[in-house]
Backbone of each chain as ProteinMPNN parsed JSONL, in Angstrom:
{"seq_chain_A": "MIGDQVEISIVDIKGDQVKLGINAPSQVKVYRREVYTAIQEENRAAAAASPERLPQIEGLFDGPSGPPEGPKKEKA", "coords_chain_A": {"N_chain_A": [[115.407, 199.383, 113.793], [114.389, 197.973, 116.865], [113.511, 199.273, 119.748], [116.617, 199.567, 121.638], [118.056, 197.415, 121.316], [117.331, 195.476, 119.535], [117.707, 194.587, 116.193], [116.317, 194.786, 113.044], [116.831, 193.536, 109.836], [116.839, 193.671, 106.211], [117.391, 190.87, 104.539], [117.202, 189.58, 102.175], [115.591, 189.896, 98.937], [113.202, 188.465, 96.892], [111.372, 188.62, 94.21], [108.111, 188.892, 95.344], [108.724, 188.314, 97.875], [110.188, 188.874, 100.975], [113.008, 188.45, 102.86], [113.689, 188.537, 106.21], [116.163, 189.512, 108.612], [116.852, 189.002, 112.031], [118.418, 190.556, 114.681], [119.309, 190.143, 117.826], [120.276, 190.56, 121.263], [121.168, 187.584, 122.854], [120.244, 187.293, 125.515], [117.982, 188.749, 125.63], [116.021, 187.179, 124.251], [116.034, 184.955, 125.843], [115.027, 185.826, 128.267], [112.382, 186.438, 127.626], [111.356, 183.86, 127.039], [111.798, 182.494, 129.399], [110.053, 183.91, 131.123], [107.588, 183.461, 129.936], [107.446, 180.665, 130.145], [107.414, 180.439, 132.998], [104.94, 181.661, 133.537], [103.242, 179.984, 132.271], [103.616, 177.657, 133.86], [102.724, 178.561, 136.322], [100.033, 179.183, 135.733], [99.182, 176.531, 135.393], [99.531, 175.493, 137.927], [97.745, 176.977, 139.212], [95.284, 176.252, 138.09], [95.147, 173.669, 138.975], [94.378, 173.699, 141.639], [92.001, 172.841, 144.101], [88.567, 173.87, 144.386], [87.764, 173.917, 147.119], [89.726, 175.072, 148.643], [89.39, 177.768, 148.568], [87.192, 178.685, 150.278], [88.437, 178.585, 152.789], [89.666, 181.017, 153.282], [87.853, 182.853, 153.793], [86.459, 185.785, 155.294], [88.989, 186.68, 156.024], [89.462, 188.989, 154.726], [87.977, 190.84, 155.817], [87.759, 193.55, 158.016], [88.434, 196.227, 160.397], [89.05, 198.46, 158.772], [88.436, 197.546, 156.33], [88.704, 196.407, 152.798], [91.083, 198.048, 150.512], [89.996, 200.804, 148.504], [88.55, 199.844, 145.453], [88.303, 199.248, 141.878], [85.22, 199.904, 140.18], [82.563, 197.541, 140.698], [80.933, 196.92, 138.692], [80.609, 195.227, 135.645], [79.98, 195.814, 133.171]], "CA_chain_A": [[115.696, 199.049, 115.169], [113.219, 197.894, 117.793], [114.265, 199.593, 121.042], [118.03, 199.831, 121.315], [118.832, 196.131, 121.303], [116.883, 194.519, 118.517], [117.815, 195.149, 114.841], [115.682, 194.034, 111.92], [117.351, 193.958, 108.537], [116.326, 192.916, 105.046], [118.487, 189.969, 104.113], [117.085, 189.187, 100.748], [114.298, 190.157, 98.356], [113.04, 187.714, 95.68], [109.983, 188.855, 93.729], [107.372, 189.596, 96.41], [109.092, 187.692, 99.129], [111.27, 189.541, 101.653], [113.628, 187.652, 103.986], [114.139, 189.449, 107.272], [117.054, 189.07, 109.656], [116.585, 189.617, 113.311], [119.588, 190.568, 115.447], [118.958, 190.491, 119.193], [121.131, 189.832, 122.143], [120.508, 186.288, 123.268], [119.634, 187.409, 126.801], [116.605, 189.295, 125.458], [115.099, 186.067, 123.955], [115.938, 184.055, 126.95], [114.213, 186.438, 129.253], [110.928, 186.28, 127.273], [110.972, 182.46, 127.12], [111.66, 182.158, 130.807], [108.894, 184.497, 131.661], [106.506, 182.695, 129.331], [107.41, 179.336, 130.797], [107.043, 180.618, 134.403], [103.553, 181.985, 133.601], [102.565, 178.685, 131.889], [103.64, 176.729, 135.009], [101.869, 179.201, 137.358], [98.707, 178.849, 135.269], [98.841, 175.099, 135.591], [99.416, 175.246, 139.36], [96.49, 177.681, 139.626], [94.135, 175.426, 137.575], [95.088, 172.437, 139.654], [93.905, 173.779, 142.992], [90.61, 172.424, 144.252], [87.813, 175.054, 144.948], [87.599, 173.887, 148.597], [90.755, 175.894, 149.332], [88.974, 179.15, 148.604], [86.379, 179.05, 151.444], [89.172, 178.689, 153.962], [90.149, 182.356, 153.58], [86.678, 183.727, 153.975], [86.588, 186.467, 156.485], [90.291, 187.262, 156.165], [89.582, 190.324, 154.077], [87.13, 191.769, 156.592], [88.472, 194.191, 159.125], [87.836, 197.586, 160.763], [89.192, 199.424, 157.698], [87.935, 196.986, 155.039], [89.719, 196.325, 151.726], [91.243, 199.342, 149.963], [89.009, 201.155, 147.458], [88.965, 199.284, 144.234], [87.57, 199.735, 140.678], [83.767, 199.589, 140.233], [82.271, 196.143, 140.604], [80.161, 196.797, 137.434], [81.417, 194.595, 134.647], [79.363, 196.172, 131.88]], "C_chain_A": [[114.411, 198.936, 115.961], [113.884, 198.126, 119.162], [115.78, 199.854, 120.703], [118.789, 198.56, 121.275], [118.481, 195.172, 120.166], [116.97, 195.201, 117.106], [117.209, 194.183, 113.89], [116.361, 194.477, 110.628], [116.79, 193.131, 107.418], [117.565, 192.142, 104.516], [118.433, 189.726, 102.609], [115.681, 189.582, 100.203], [114.268, 189.402, 97.046], [111.568, 187.872, 95.205], [109.232, 189.586, 94.814], [107.673, 189.019, 97.759], [110.228, 188.504, 99.683], [111.747, 188.686, 102.837], [114.201, 188.624, 104.939], [115.18, 188.781, 108.189], [116.811, 189.718, 110.953], [117.883, 189.465, 114.203], [119.223, 191.0, 116.893], [119.904, 189.881, 120.157], [120.399, 188.65, 122.743], [119.832, 186.385, 124.593], [118.188, 187.97, 126.608], [115.592, 188.101, 125.141], [114.925, 185.201, 125.139], [115.032, 184.513, 127.961], [112.715, 186.181, 128.897], [110.482, 184.851, 127.441], [110.877, 182.022, 128.527], [110.389, 182.693, 131.475], [107.669, 183.752, 131.162], [106.296, 181.297, 129.978], [106.958, 179.435, 132.281], [105.493, 180.883, 134.442], [102.728, 180.733, 133.204], [102.489, 177.782, 133.15], [102.736, 177.306, 136.099], [100.398, 178.943, 137.03], [98.282, 177.455, 135.607], [98.63, 174.87, 137.046], [98.076, 175.856, 139.821], [95.281, 176.843, 139.226], [93.988, 174.174, 138.416], [94.41, 172.486, 141.011], [92.418, 173.428, 143.051], [89.898, 173.666, 144.911], [87.639, 175.048, 146.469], [88.607, 174.756, 149.246], [90.296, 177.297, 149.462], [88.15, 179.501, 149.852], [87.279, 179.256, 152.708], [89.614, 180.14, 154.336], [88.996, 183.342, 153.717], [86.782, 184.443, 155.317], [87.951, 187.163, 156.676], [90.42, 188.693, 155.617], [88.735, 191.365, 154.882], [87.942, 192.355, 157.742], [87.903, 195.539, 159.383], [87.94, 198.523, 159.532], [88.695, 198.843, 156.408], [89.056, 197.016, 153.999], [89.879, 197.809, 151.192], [90.238, 199.552, 148.838], [89.465, 200.597, 146.143], [88.186, 199.78, 143.058], [86.066, 199.308, 140.939], [83.54, 198.097, 139.951], [81.589, 195.851, 139.204], [81.069, 196.294, 136.353], [80.858, 194.863, 133.239], [78.614, 195.088, 131.165]], "O_chain_A": [[113.467, 199.7, 115.759], [114.678, 197.322, 119.65], [116.116, 200.304, 119.608], [120.018, 198.565, 121.207], [119.2, 194.216, 119.874], [116.374, 196.255, 116.883], [117.492, 192.984, 113.883], [116.453, 195.675, 110.359], [116.316, 192.016, 107.637], [118.586, 192.706, 104.124], [119.441, 189.678, 101.904], [114.708, 189.591, 100.956], [115.122, 189.601, 96.182], [110.657, 187.284, 95.788], [109.584, 190.703, 95.195], [106.915, 189.234, 98.705], [111.166, 188.812, 98.948], [110.96, 188.271, 103.688], [115.063, 189.434, 104.599], [115.06, 187.594, 108.495], [116.573, 190.926, 110.987], [118.351, 188.348, 114.424], [118.86, 192.157, 117.105], [120.336, 188.752, 119.926], [119.217, 188.703, 123.082], [118.894, 185.624, 124.829], [117.295, 187.652, 127.394], [114.492, 188.045, 125.689], [113.82, 184.748, 125.437], [114.287, 183.708, 128.522], [111.918, 185.772, 129.741], [109.375, 184.602, 127.92], [109.98, 181.252, 128.87], [109.75, 182.013, 132.278], [106.782, 183.447, 131.96], [105.189, 180.856, 130.288], [106.198, 178.587, 132.747], [104.821, 180.352, 135.327], [101.655, 180.485, 133.753], [101.437, 177.221, 133.459], [102.029, 176.536, 136.749], [99.613, 178.545, 137.891], [97.159, 177.221, 136.054], [97.701, 174.162, 137.436], [97.388, 175.319, 140.689], [94.328, 176.751, 140.0], [92.884, 173.654, 138.578], [93.92, 171.468, 141.501], [91.676, 173.713, 142.111], [90.434, 174.366, 145.771], [87.387, 176.104, 147.049], [88.364, 175.177, 150.376], [90.741, 177.999, 150.37], [88.398, 180.552, 150.443], [86.908, 180.025, 153.595], [89.89, 180.449, 155.495], [89.209, 184.554, 153.749], [87.132, 183.845, 156.335], [88.04, 188.139, 157.42], [91.313, 189.463, 155.972], [88.793, 192.57, 154.64], [88.74, 191.649, 158.357], [86.989, 195.977, 158.685], [87.017, 199.297, 159.278], [88.537, 199.588, 155.441], [90.15, 197.534, 154.226], [89.008, 198.661, 151.37], [89.696, 198.593, 148.289], [90.602, 200.817, 145.727], [87.417, 200.724, 143.24], [85.762, 198.478, 141.796], [84.204, 197.485, 139.115], [81.662, 194.751, 138.656], [82.156, 196.829, 136.139], [81.232, 194.209, 132.265], [78.076, 195.321, 130.083]]}, "seq_chain_B": "MKVRTKPYGEMEISDRQKISFPRGIFGFEELREFALLDARQAPFYWLQSLQRVEIAFVLIEPHFFRPDYTPDVEPAELQEIGIDSPDDMLVFAIVTIPEDSSRMTANLQGPLLINRRSRVGRQSISANPRWAVRHIILEELALAKRGA", "coords_chain_B": {"N_chain_B": [[72.004, 180.856, 129.882], [72.751, 177.454, 130.649], [75.569, 176.352, 132.364], [78.289, 174.169, 133.224], [80.138, 174.2, 136.163], [83.253, 174.137, 137.924], [83.535, 175.014, 140.636], [80.858, 175.303, 141.475], [79.12, 173.509, 140.327], [76.396, 172.834, 138.225], [75.117, 175.783, 136.691], [73.292, 178.861, 136.037], [74.138, 181.2, 133.598], [74.544, 184.541, 132.282], [74.704, 185.854, 128.844], [76.446, 187.963, 128.854], [78.403, 187.121, 130.591], [80.025, 185.48, 129.232], [83.241, 185.022, 128.038], [85.575, 185.386, 125.479], [88.672, 183.946, 124.633], [90.739, 184.346, 122.205], [93.32, 183.382, 121.752], [93.562, 181.519, 123.802], [94.907, 180.844, 127.033], [98.183, 181.118, 128.47], [99.737, 178.023, 128.274], [97.385, 176.842, 128.088], [96.317, 176.981, 125.513], [94.403, 176.021, 123.788], [91.963, 176.401, 124.96], [89.293, 178.421, 124.526], [86.885, 179.511, 125.224], [85.253, 180.948, 127.936], [83.587, 181.348, 131.082], [82.858, 184.112, 133.135], [82.569, 184.314, 136.534], [81.193, 185.651, 139.547], [82.813, 184.88, 142.512], [81.692, 183.071, 145.409], [83.032, 183.96, 147.578], [83.909, 187.121, 148.313], [86.837, 189.053, 147.454], [86.827, 187.641, 145.025], [86.759, 186.113, 141.772], [85.736, 183.615, 139.369], [87.196, 182.121, 136.587], [85.885, 180.215, 134.432], [86.413, 177.42, 132.312], [84.638, 176.682, 129.413], [84.954, 174.586, 127.957], [86.387, 172.526, 129.246], [85.474, 171.259, 132.149], [86.936, 170.885, 134.404], [88.885, 172.781, 134.404], [89.329, 175.772, 135.857], [89.861, 179.037, 136.922], [90.799, 180.907, 139.684], [90.342, 184.369, 140.148], [91.543, 187.697, 140.759], [91.072, 191.221, 141.14], [93.861, 193.266, 140.499], [94.16, 195.843, 141.627], [92.867, 195.646, 144.034], [94.639, 194.759, 145.985], [97.019, 195.942, 145.263], [97.103, 199.069, 144.761], [98.597, 200.55, 143.153], [98.983, 199.301, 140.821], [99.697, 198.887, 137.359], [99.117, 197.346, 134.185], [101.063, 197.625, 132.101], [101.501, 196.631, 129.438], [102.54, 195.767, 126.014], [101.475, 198.105, 123.488], [100.556, 196.924, 121.137], [99.456, 194.566, 121.907], [97.208, 195.306, 123.349], [95.78, 196.517, 121.326], [95.238, 194.317, 119.823], [92.994, 193.139, 121.024], [91.287, 195.164, 120.75], [91.355, 197.303, 122.503], [91.351, 200.674, 123.267], [91.569, 202.479, 125.215], [92.316, 202.67, 128.779], [89.859, 202.63, 130.097], [88.42, 200.846, 128.596], [89.006, 198.33, 129.378], [88.97, 195.387, 131.488], [91.01, 194.158, 134.175], [92.537, 191.417, 135.338], [94.124, 189.247, 137.714], [95.537, 186.002, 137.859], [94.922, 183.732, 140.474], [96.904, 181.744, 142.622], [96.403, 179.145, 144.803], [97.845, 177.764, 147.53], [98.281, 174.894, 149.71], [98.372, 175.986, 152.403], [96.216, 178.342, 152.535], [96.495, 180.957, 153.223], [98.762, 181.874, 152.182], [98.234, 182.515, 149.511], [98.782, 183.457, 146.084], [99.089, 185.99, 143.581], [99.338, 186.484, 140.076], [100.957, 188.953, 138.812], [102.554, 189.54, 136.696], [101.675, 188.297, 134.407], [98.987, 189.367, 133.481], [95.437, 189.084, 132.932], [93.658, 190.512, 130.398], [90.661, 192.018, 129.441], [88.421, 193.06, 127.06], [85.878, 195.147, 127.772], [83.6, 195.596, 126.38], [83.459, 193.978, 124.017], [83.853, 191.569, 125.123], [86.199, 190.065, 124.759], [89.239, 188.552, 125.433], [92.723, 188.339, 126.576], [95.841, 186.855, 127.748], [98.559, 188.636, 128.861], [102.021, 189.665, 128.918], [103.536, 191.554, 131.21], [105.576, 194.47, 130.716], [106.797, 195.612, 132.687], [109.32, 195.374, 135.085], [108.751, 195.286, 137.835], [106.649, 193.653, 138.408], [105.795, 190.439, 139.375], [105.434, 186.861, 139.036], [104.367, 185.718, 141.249], [102.767, 187.261, 143.709], [102.281, 187.768, 147.03], [99.211, 187.788, 148.276], [97.869, 188.546, 150.74], [99.902, 189.648, 152.25], [100.672, 191.891, 150.746], [98.272, 193.234, 150.657], [98.046, 194.037, 153.332], [100.238, 195.759, 153.527], [99.261, 197.741, 151.74], [97.013, 198.759, 153.037], [98.153, 199.877, 155.195], [99.566, 201.947, 154.131], [97.527, 203.522, 153.112]], "CA_chain_B": [[72.384, 179.522, 129.447], [73.265, 176.609, 131.749], [76.948, 175.834, 132.231], [78.842, 173.305, 134.306], [81.281, 174.878, 136.745], [84.065, 173.412, 138.817], [83.242, 175.207, 142.046], [79.4, 175.421, 141.89], [78.233, 172.564, 139.616], [75.578, 173.43, 137.028], [74.495, 177.085, 137.073], [72.8, 179.667, 134.97], [74.864, 182.453, 133.405], [74.059, 185.4, 131.145], [75.608, 186.024, 127.753], [77.51, 188.963, 129.25], [79.47, 186.501, 131.337], [80.913, 184.671, 128.341], [84.411, 185.659, 127.569], [86.433, 184.657, 124.475], [90.178, 184.154, 124.613], [91.113, 183.741, 120.916], [94.606, 182.654, 121.893], [93.534, 180.793, 125.038], [95.856, 181.477, 128.008], [99.497, 180.389, 128.376], [99.703, 176.612, 128.742], [96.011, 176.286, 127.784], [96.07, 177.763, 124.291], [93.235, 175.419, 123.127], [90.69, 176.749, 125.672], [88.991, 179.685, 123.972], [85.594, 180.041, 125.698], [85.171, 180.881, 129.363], [82.555, 182.141, 131.776], [83.399, 184.86, 134.278], [81.665, 184.254, 137.561], [81.561, 186.113, 140.872], [83.029, 183.771, 143.489], [80.883, 183.321, 146.637], [83.871, 184.735, 148.495], [84.524, 188.375, 147.706], [86.553, 189.786, 146.147], [87.275, 186.79, 143.928], [86.053, 185.665, 140.591], [86.216, 182.349, 138.723], [87.149, 182.071, 135.155], [85.48, 178.772, 134.206], [86.498, 176.96, 130.977], [83.366, 176.007, 128.966], [85.367, 173.352, 127.131], [86.88, 171.556, 130.163], [84.933, 171.707, 133.373], [87.937, 170.805, 135.514], [89.788, 173.901, 134.332], [88.722, 176.981, 136.294], [90.797, 179.847, 137.539], [90.393, 182.006, 140.646], [90.89, 185.671, 139.684], [91.395, 188.887, 141.683], [91.489, 192.455, 140.485], [95.091, 193.67, 141.14], [93.999, 197.06, 142.429], [92.354, 195.383, 145.309], [95.752, 194.693, 146.934], [98.15, 196.779, 144.75], [96.409, 200.169, 144.147], [99.589, 201.183, 142.231], [99.211, 198.424, 139.608], [99.237, 199.102, 135.893], [99.589, 196.174, 133.469], [102.218, 198.012, 131.305], [101.77, 195.677, 128.323], [102.811, 196.341, 124.711], [100.257, 198.603, 122.887], [100.019, 196.037, 120.086], [98.622, 193.487, 122.551], [95.938, 195.907, 123.683], [95.097, 196.715, 120.027], [94.764, 193.023, 119.306], [91.687, 192.862, 121.542], [90.431, 196.316, 120.514], [91.393, 198.201, 123.564], [91.927, 201.915, 122.925], [91.875, 203.257, 126.42], [92.178, 201.907, 129.986], [88.456, 202.51, 130.409], [87.826, 199.774, 127.833], [89.427, 197.011, 129.773], [89.076, 194.728, 132.768], [92.28, 193.615, 134.385], [92.48, 190.394, 136.436], [95.303, 188.39, 137.978], [95.154, 184.606, 138.264], [95.358, 183.431, 141.841], [97.273, 180.383, 142.963], [96.114, 178.931, 146.308], [98.542, 176.526, 148.016], [97.65, 174.17, 150.867], [98.103, 177.047, 153.273], [95.551, 179.35, 151.651], [96.828, 182.342, 153.602], [99.898, 182.147, 151.299], [97.827, 182.61, 148.16], [99.553, 184.461, 145.396], [98.508, 186.511, 142.34], [100.271, 186.648, 138.966], [100.829, 190.317, 138.244], [103.366, 189.606, 135.523], [100.874, 187.759, 133.318], [97.585, 189.734, 133.697], [94.362, 188.799, 131.983], [93.047, 191.744, 129.976], [89.459, 191.742, 128.834], [87.744, 194.143, 126.483], [84.635, 194.965, 128.525], [82.413, 195.667, 125.447], [83.371, 192.875, 123.102], [84.066, 190.397, 125.958], [87.278, 189.287, 124.269], [90.454, 188.739, 126.322], [94.001, 187.594, 126.38], [96.805, 186.965, 128.785], [99.631, 189.405, 128.346], [103.158, 189.702, 129.768], [103.859, 192.941, 131.523], [106.922, 194.875, 130.45], [107.332, 196.245, 133.893], [109.984, 194.364, 135.941], [108.228, 195.284, 139.254], [105.629, 192.658, 138.621], [106.277, 189.015, 139.374], [104.424, 185.778, 138.81], [103.744, 185.441, 142.564], [102.705, 188.272, 144.788], [101.542, 187.166, 148.208], [98.11, 188.808, 148.323], [97.592, 189.08, 152.082], [101.032, 190.584, 152.694], [100.646, 193.174, 149.988], [97.107, 193.92, 151.075], [98.356, 194.666, 154.629], [101.014, 196.945, 153.226], [98.424, 198.685, 151.015], [96.129, 199.363, 154.028], [98.982, 200.725, 156.063], [99.984, 203.124, 153.306], [96.344, 204.323, 152.798]], "C_chain_B": [[72.961, 178.684, 130.699], [74.707, 176.186, 131.422], [77.373, 175.014, 133.449], [80.096, 173.993, 134.852], [81.962, 173.968, 137.726], [83.645, 173.727, 140.261], [81.736, 175.067, 142.453], [78.537, 174.453, 141.09], [77.561, 173.308, 138.491], [74.981, 174.744, 137.526], [74.06, 177.867, 135.822], [73.667, 180.975, 134.783], [74.26, 183.254, 132.269], [75.099, 185.451, 130.013], [76.824, 186.946, 128.099], [78.662, 188.323, 130.069], [80.36, 185.653, 130.507], [82.026, 185.543, 127.821], [85.126, 184.835, 126.593], [87.842, 185.001, 124.61], [90.615, 183.554, 123.27], [92.426, 182.951, 120.897], [94.652, 181.779, 123.139], [94.271, 181.623, 126.077], [97.122, 180.568, 127.988], [99.401, 178.999, 129.017], [98.351, 176.009, 128.49], [95.517, 176.995, 126.541], [94.817, 177.263, 123.517], [91.877, 175.799, 123.779], [90.349, 178.219, 125.342], [87.743, 180.325, 124.587], [85.524, 179.853, 127.174], [83.851, 181.641, 129.841], [83.194, 182.786, 132.974], [82.304, 184.907, 135.369], [82.112, 185.018, 138.824], [81.711, 184.865, 141.719], [82.083, 184.093, 144.711], [81.724, 184.133, 147.644], [84.369, 185.977, 147.796], [85.939, 188.417, 148.143], [86.92, 189.013, 144.865], [86.32, 186.584, 142.824], [86.612, 184.325, 140.207], [86.148, 182.568, 137.286], [87.039, 180.564, 134.765], [85.578, 178.462, 132.689], [85.09, 176.323, 130.625], [83.66, 174.838, 128.194], [85.811, 172.202, 128.115], [86.44, 171.977, 131.544], [85.935, 171.694, 134.511], [88.925, 171.921, 135.453], [89.023, 175.198, 134.653], [89.75, 177.733, 137.116], [90.187, 180.843, 138.506], [91.063, 183.295, 140.215], [90.677, 186.679, 140.795], [91.715, 190.153, 140.818], [92.71, 193.012, 141.237], [94.952, 194.89, 142.024], [93.499, 196.79, 143.832], [93.449, 195.353, 146.388], [96.961, 195.521, 146.514], [97.474, 197.99, 144.024], [97.302, 200.82, 143.148], [99.798, 200.368, 140.942], [98.783, 198.975, 138.308], [99.872, 197.953, 135.127], [100.907, 196.448, 132.703], [102.551, 196.927, 130.221], [101.95, 196.438, 126.997], [101.477, 196.852, 124.116], [99.687, 197.68, 121.856], [99.188, 194.9, 120.663], [97.248, 193.998, 122.95], [95.12, 196.089, 122.358], [94.534, 195.469, 119.488], [93.401, 192.688, 119.795], [90.847, 194.195, 121.551], [90.364, 197.297, 121.633], [92.078, 199.557, 123.213], [92.239, 202.698, 124.104], [91.673, 202.336, 127.646], [90.759, 201.678, 130.442], [87.779, 201.265, 129.719], [88.022, 198.411, 128.485], [89.219, 196.666, 131.246], [90.387, 194.11, 132.948], [92.131, 192.625, 135.553], [93.832, 189.715, 136.566], [94.842, 187.027, 138.308], [95.758, 184.306, 139.581], [95.753, 181.954, 141.953], [97.144, 180.175, 144.454], [96.84, 177.66, 146.697], [97.714, 175.945, 149.171], [97.35, 175.17, 152.002], [97.53, 178.192, 152.49], [95.903, 180.771, 152.041], [98.039, 182.827, 152.798], [99.498, 182.311, 149.812], [98.506, 183.704, 147.406], [98.728, 184.843, 144.094], [99.624, 186.778, 141.303], [100.099, 188.03, 138.383], [101.659, 190.485, 136.971], [102.633, 189.191, 134.267], [99.374, 188.089, 133.545], [96.645, 189.312, 132.596], [93.737, 190.215, 131.655], [91.84, 191.393, 129.152], [88.802, 193.018, 128.286], [86.313, 194.106, 126.975], [83.436, 195.054, 127.574], [82.35, 194.453, 124.573], [83.452, 191.501, 123.843], [85.098, 189.465, 125.321], [88.506, 189.553, 125.165], [91.677, 188.089, 125.893], [94.878, 187.714, 127.613], [97.999, 187.657, 128.16], [100.812, 189.34, 129.402], [103.482, 191.188, 130.072], [105.358, 193.271, 131.29], [107.665, 195.444, 131.668], [107.966, 195.233, 134.827], [109.578, 194.313, 137.412], [107.291, 194.067, 139.434], [106.095, 191.259, 138.343], [105.05, 188.07, 139.225], [103.716, 185.47, 140.092], [103.852, 186.623, 143.497], [101.786, 187.714, 145.844], [100.449, 188.231, 148.581], [97.908, 189.449, 149.75], [98.683, 190.055, 152.558], [100.986, 191.906, 152.026], [99.371, 193.945, 150.359], [97.277, 194.655, 152.376], [99.225, 195.95, 154.416], [100.202, 198.064, 152.602], [97.582, 199.475, 152.053], [96.915, 200.283, 154.929], [99.336, 201.999, 155.366], [98.774, 204.047, 153.078], [96.134, 205.486, 153.805]], "O_chain_B": [[73.559, 179.238, 131.622], [74.994, 175.719, 130.32], [76.851, 175.18, 134.551], [81.005, 174.329, 134.093], [81.313, 173.102, 138.313], [83.418, 172.802, 141.04], [81.411, 174.759, 143.599], [77.313, 174.554, 141.158], [78.087, 174.256, 137.909], [74.42, 174.817, 138.62], [74.442, 177.535, 134.7], [73.871, 181.728, 135.735], [73.56, 182.719, 131.41], [76.263, 185.117, 130.234], [77.971, 186.732, 127.707], [79.736, 188.905, 130.214], [81.364, 185.141, 131.002], [81.815, 186.618, 127.259], [85.296, 183.639, 126.832], [88.217, 186.171, 124.695], [90.844, 182.346, 123.203], [92.601, 182.0, 120.136], [95.738, 181.327, 123.5], [94.286, 182.853, 126.052], [97.087, 179.421, 127.542], [99.02, 178.863, 130.18], [98.166, 174.803, 128.653], [94.416, 177.545, 126.527], [94.252, 177.993, 122.702], [90.809, 175.549, 123.22], [91.019, 179.139, 125.81], [87.556, 181.538, 124.488], [85.709, 178.738, 127.662], [83.193, 182.391, 129.12], [83.946, 182.166, 133.726], [81.236, 185.478, 135.146], [83.303, 185.026, 139.136], [80.899, 183.941, 141.674], [81.751, 185.251, 144.966], [81.184, 184.891, 148.45], [85.134, 185.915, 146.834], [86.243, 187.829, 149.182], [87.257, 189.578, 143.824], [85.134, 186.878, 142.972], [87.708, 183.92, 140.594], [85.18, 183.13, 136.773], [88.012, 179.809, 134.791], [84.933, 179.125, 131.876], [84.492, 175.578, 131.401], [82.752, 174.117, 127.78], [85.609, 171.028, 127.803], [86.965, 172.953, 132.081], [85.779, 172.432, 135.484], [89.754, 172.04, 136.355], [88.2, 175.666, 133.867], [90.447, 177.127, 137.931], [89.207, 181.524, 138.202], [92.263, 183.294, 139.94], [89.787, 186.551, 141.636], [92.531, 190.105, 139.897], [92.645, 193.217, 142.449], [95.579, 194.955, 143.082], [93.685, 197.614, 144.728], [93.262, 195.824, 147.51], [97.842, 195.778, 147.334], [97.293, 197.94, 142.807], [96.812, 201.601, 142.332], [100.646, 200.685, 140.108], [97.667, 199.468, 138.147], [101.029, 197.609, 135.372], [101.777, 195.578, 132.667], [103.666, 196.415, 130.119], [101.562, 197.6, 126.88], [100.463, 196.16, 124.203], [98.469, 197.627, 121.684], [98.323, 194.344, 119.987], [96.258, 193.267, 122.909], [93.916, 195.831, 122.323], [93.516, 195.471, 118.796], [92.662, 192.008, 119.082], [89.85, 194.31, 122.264], [89.406, 198.065, 121.721], [93.268, 199.57, 122.895], [93.124, 203.551, 124.04], [90.949, 201.344, 127.563], [90.461, 200.675, 131.09], [86.763, 200.739, 130.174], [87.302, 197.458, 128.187], [89.284, 197.528, 132.123], [90.915, 193.552, 131.986], [91.647, 192.988, 136.625], [94.588, 189.634, 135.598], [93.828, 186.879, 138.989], [96.936, 184.569, 139.821], [95.063, 181.058, 141.468], [97.697, 180.925, 145.258], [96.479, 176.579, 146.233], [96.641, 176.431, 149.531], [96.23, 175.212, 152.511], [98.266, 178.939, 151.846], [95.641, 181.702, 151.279], [98.314, 184.026, 152.735], [100.368, 182.247, 148.943], [98.794, 184.764, 147.963], [97.844, 184.119, 143.635], [100.71, 187.243, 141.649], [99.211, 188.265, 137.563], [101.487, 191.465, 136.246], [102.936, 189.68, 133.179], [98.579, 187.178, 133.777], [97.049, 189.199, 131.439], [93.359, 190.967, 132.554], [91.938, 190.563, 128.248], [88.654, 193.981, 129.038], [85.58, 193.168, 126.66], [82.345, 194.618, 127.942], [81.26, 193.913, 124.385], [83.163, 190.449, 123.274], [84.929, 188.245, 125.324], [88.742, 190.686, 125.585], [91.678, 187.339, 124.916], [94.664, 188.602, 128.438], [98.411, 187.311, 127.053], [100.61, 189.014, 130.571], [103.678, 191.962, 129.135], [106.252, 192.487, 131.61], [108.869, 195.701, 131.687], [107.285, 194.335, 135.322], [109.997, 193.421, 138.149], [107.184, 193.532, 140.538], [106.67, 190.926, 137.307], [103.882, 188.453, 139.285], [102.576, 185.007, 140.066], [104.929, 186.932, 144.007], [100.675, 187.258, 145.573], [100.713, 189.322, 149.085], [97.798, 190.664, 149.913], [98.423, 191.097, 153.16], [101.229, 192.939, 152.649], [99.382, 195.175, 150.375], [96.745, 195.751, 152.55], [98.997, 197.008, 155.001], [100.436, 199.233, 152.909], [97.458, 200.696, 151.957], [96.426, 201.323, 155.37], [99.395, 203.051, 156.002], [98.965, 205.245, 152.87], [95.178, 206.251, 153.674]]}, "name": "protein", "num_of_chains": 2, "seq": "MIGDQVEISIVDIKGDQVKLGINAPSQVKVYRREVYTAIQEENRAAAAASPERLPQIEGLFDGPSGPPEGPKKEKAMKVRTKPYGEMEISDRQKISFPRGIFGFEELREFALLDARQAPFYWLQSLQRVEIAFVLIEPHFFRPDYTPDVEPAELQEIGIDSPDDMLVFAIVTIPEDSSRMTANLQGPLLINRRSRVGRQSISANPRWAVRHIILEELALAKRGA"}
């Protein structure tokens, strides 16, 4: 079992080949594909934007309290 | 080395800025070599494809506006790029900027994870249902500041 919804079974063995069966509720597979597709589309939308849009938000992050403390800038 | 970039034209980068994505990223699986650049506008970065100059992504570190963020990806995906502990990795979200740039969003469901030592990365899908493909950065940043 993988988790409590996905079951892997050995369907057949011939020599050194093993045939596996995968039993999963269809909604599990649909969820992963939908998420993958949504991320693909979002990536494409992100890649399409022109760099000129970025300068427009300059200064929006500045303020009396500044941005919240984040991880170190150092990227090793 | 000199590279051509979408936002800044030709520029000089160091080897440390080169990141490999052996599986590309979703929808761009053939793009394997990128340069990670600081954007002129903090706190953003650019992930510039070294194969197609017109493909470049704006990135942000999720902790900047969601201090509570953890990628929550399958351990096997971390192992694939040699990450043994959270200290080994950089986490970025791809930013989508619409016409009204104040509505820009970050994809927290599909974070980019990069091994900071080997400079190898991948895009993963978070198992945590809290994270969506579009988080409105400025709204969540305001909430985070209020909570601090």
